[in-house]
N, C-alpha and C positions, 0 to 999 in steps of 0.2 A: 278980799282974797277968797272968801268962801264962794263968791259968785264965779270967780275964775275957775276954781276947782269944779264947780257944778257944770260950767260950760265945757270944760275939758272932758268931764265924765259923759256929758250928753254927746259931745263930739265923738268920743270913743265908741259909744253905743251906736250912733248913727253910722260910723265907719264899719263897725262890726256887722251891723245889719246889711250894709251895702256889700261887704265882703262875702257874707253868707249867701246873699242873693246871686252874686257873680259866681261863686263856687257852685251853687245849686244849678244855675243856668248852664255852666260848663259841663257839669255831670249829666244833665239832661241831654245836652247836645251829643256827648259821647255815647250815651245809651241809645239815642236815636240813630246815630251812625252805625252802631253795633247791630241794632235791629235791622236796618236796611241791608247791611252786609250779610246777615244771616238769611234774610228773605230773598236776596238777589238771585240765587240759583232757582228758587221756586218760581219767582216772577218771570225769569227768562224761559224756564221750561213751559210755563203757562202760555207765554207769547208764542213760543215755537209750536206748541200743540195747536193753538188756535190757527196759526198760519197753515199748518199741515192739514187741518180740517177744511180750511178754505180751498186748498189745492185739491183735496180729495173730492170735494163737492163739484169743483170745476171739471175735474177729470171724469167724474161720473156723468155729468151732463154731456160732455164731449163723446164719451163712449156710447151713451144711449143714442145720441144723434147719428153716430157712425153705424150703429146696429140697425137703426131705422133705414138709413140710406142703403145698407147692404141688402136688407129685405126687399127694398124697392128695385135694386139692381137685379136681384135674383128673379123677381117677377118679370122684369123687362127681358132678361136673357131667355127665360122659358118661353115667353111670347114670341121672341124673335126666332128661336129654334123651331117652335111649332109652325110659324109662318114659312120658314125655310123648308121644313118637311113637306108642307102642303104644296109649295111651289115645285119641289123636286118630284113629288108624286104626280102632279099634273103634267110635268114635262115628260115623265116616263110613260104614264098611261094615257093622259089626256082626258081622263074621266072624272076628275075631282072638282068640278066647277062649284058645286054646292058647298063642299068643304072649304074651298077657297073663299067663298062669300062669307061663310060663318067665321073663318079666321080673320078676314078683313074687318068684319064687324067688331070682333074682339079687340083688334088692334086700334080701331077708331075709338071704341069705348075707353080703352086704356089711355089713349092720348087725351081724350076729353076729360077723364078723371084726373089726369096729372095736371 
């Protein structure tokens, strides 16, 4: 009879330990969920900020490319206007052959560089 009581006592201890482990595991799971819930806004903000930084970097590269293209177009426009002025001066006076040659050389050099 004493062996049965000892077996029951051992069984109760084992069941108590298992119950404590299960309770502890459940408590840890609840704490982990609580921690994730508290951290969620911060994690979302971090992701949003990183995404915005990527967009800003992309926009910066595009703007710099557009600015370079605008500078090139300004140079082209100035050269075209200078050429047009030389042609008009030649048509009016007929005495600007050397200036026309110089302007032609500038246009050729511009086109070669481009």
